[in-house]
Residue frames as qw, qx, qy, qz and C-alpha x, y, z in Angstrom:
[[0.250, 0.290, -0.760, -0.525, -9.07, 8.28, 0.47],
 [0.734, 0.148, 0.469, -0.468, -11.96, 6.07, -0.56],
 [0.013, 0.228, -0.864, -0.449, -11.93, 3.08, -2.90],
 [0.717, 0.282, 0.384, -0.509, -14.78, 1.58, -4.87],
 [0.693, 0.213, 0.635, 0.267, -15.25, -0.82, -7.74],
 [0.126, -0.320, 0.390, 0.854, -14.07, 0.75, -10.98],
 [0.623, 0.629, 0.268, -0.380, -16.41, 1.89, -13.74],
 [0.428, -0.281, 0.685, 0.519, -14.88, 0.19, -16.76],
 [0.505, 0.453, -0.331, -0.656, -15.38, 0.54, -20.48],
 [0.962, 0.148, 0.098, -0.207, -16.38, -2.62, -22.36],
 [0.663, 0.581, -0.427, 0.201, -12.80, -2.80, -23.70],
 [0.083, -0.572, 0.659, -0.481, -11.27, -2.58, -20.22],
 [0.783, -0.167, 0.411, -0.435, -13.69, -5.22, -18.95],
 [0.919, 0.357, -0.150, -0.076, -12.74, -7.50, -21.84],
 [0.392, 0.611, -0.599, 0.338, -9.05, -7.16, -20.92],
 [0.399, -0.415, 0.635, -0.515, -9.78, -8.07, -17.31],
 [0.911, 0.061, 0.221, -0.343, -11.89, -11.07, -18.38],
 [0.765, 0.513, -0.383, 0.068, -9.09, -12.21, -20.66],
 [0.119, 0.543, -0.702, 0.446, -6.60, -12.10, -17.78],
 [0.690, -0.232, 0.459, -0.510, -9.11, -13.93, -15.56],
 [0.947, 0.258, -0.075, -0.178, -9.19, -16.72, -18.15],
 [0.560, 0.565, -0.540, 0.273, -5.39, -16.91, -18.28],
 [0.064, -0.454, 0.677, -0.575, -5.01, -16.92, -14.51],
 [0.509, -0.297, -0.801, -0.106, -8.07, -19.01, -13.70],
 [0.239, -0.330, -0.568, 0.715, -8.90, -16.45, -11.01],
 [0.006, 0.863, 0.477, 0.167, -11.66, -13.89, -10.43],
 [0.404, 0.045, -0.103, 0.908, -10.35, -10.31, -10.51],
 [0.072, -0.882, -0.445, 0.138, -11.84, -7.10, -9.10],
 [0.415, 0.386, 0.056, 0.822, -10.86, -3.60, -10.22],
 [0.306, -0.781, -0.412, 0.356, -10.87, -0.75, -7.70],
 [0.306, 0.642, 0.050, 0.702, -10.45, 3.00, -8.17],
 [0.426, -0.408, -0.453, 0.669, -9.35, 5.46, -5.46],
 [0.015, 0.809, 0.308, 0.501, -10.93, 8.84, -4.75],
 [0.270, 0.037, -0.419, 0.866, -9.71, 11.76, -2.65],
 [0.335, -0.674, -0.510, -0.416, -12.63, 12.78, -0.47],
 [0.004, -0.218, 0.508, -0.833, -13.36, 14.91, 2.58],
 [0.180, -0.442, -0.873, 0.096, -16.05, 13.57, 4.87],
 [0.209, -0.558, -0.233, -0.768, -19.11, 15.75, 5.31],
 [0.071, -0.036, 0.677, -0.731, -20.25, 16.83, 8.78],
 [0.402, -0.402, -0.694, -0.441, -23.68, 15.43, 9.64],
 [0.444, -0.428, 0.289, -0.733, -26.09, 16.46, 12.34],
 [0.294, -0.111, 0.900, -0.304, -27.16, 13.72, 14.77],
 [0.678, 0.397, 0.383, -0.486, -30.52, 13.52, 12.97],
 [0.597, 0.629, -0.391, -0.308, -28.85, 13.23, 9.54],
 [0.069, 0.439, -0.892, 0.080, -26.47, 10.60, 10.89],
 [0.518, 0.077, 0.748, -0.407, -29.40, 8.59, 12.25],
 [0.726, 0.538, 0.072, -0.422, -31.06, 8.70, 8.79],
 [0.412, 0.626, -0.647, -0.141, -27.83, 7.58, 7.13],
 [0.163, -0.283, 0.916, -0.232, -27.35, 4.73, 9.60],
 [0.664, 0.252, 0.531, -0.463, -30.96, 3.60, 9.10],
 [0.702, 0.603, -0.192, -0.327, -30.45, 3.46, 5.33],
 [0.173, 0.540, -0.823, 0.021, -27.18, 1.55, 5.77],
 [0.413, -0.072, 0.836, -0.354, -29.01, -1.00, 7.90],
 [0.721, 0.439, 0.285, -0.453, -31.86, -1.29, 5.40],
 [0.651, 0.661, -0.317, -0.198, -29.53, -1.72, 2.39],
 [0.935, -0.243, 0.167, 0.195, -26.88, -3.79, 4.18],
 [0.662, 0.486, -0.003, 0.571, -24.10, -1.52, 2.96],
 [0.433, -0.505, -0.173, 0.726, -21.85, 1.31, 4.11],
 [0.269, 0.850, 0.301, 0.338, -22.65, 4.90, 3.06],
 [0.509, -0.307, -0.103, 0.798, -20.17, 7.78, 3.34],
 [0.157, 0.950, 0.268, -0.043, -21.20, 11.45, 3.13],
 [0.620, -0.106, 0.172, 0.758, -18.53, 13.45, 1.29],
 [0.052, 0.758, 0.081, -0.645, -18.05, 17.10, 0.33],
 [0.478, 0.704, -0.331, -0.408, -16.53, 16.53, -3.08],
 [0.895, -0.012, 0.434, 0.103, -15.30, 13.71, -5.20],
 [0.363, 0.794, -0.424, -0.243, -12.18, 13.79, -7.35],
 [0.995, 0.075, 0.023, 0.058, -10.72, 10.66, -8.88],
 [0.419, -0.695, 0.491, 0.316, -7.02, 9.98, -8.26],
 [0.581, 0.629, -0.437, -0.274, -4.94, 9.37, -11.35]]
């Protein structure tokens, strides 16, 4: 399972902002995805790691992506 920040509609974002105002707190919305990691060759893995380093982020190679309800 993999989680990432949710892609929200303007209406959903407005609801979250409204709750932030009520609570006086910053809120983040995450969505979960069922994924299977992809096998990478050592050369492909080196390219992926180099890009992670350059971007300062984590990258995950996956076979398919289906959003959990």
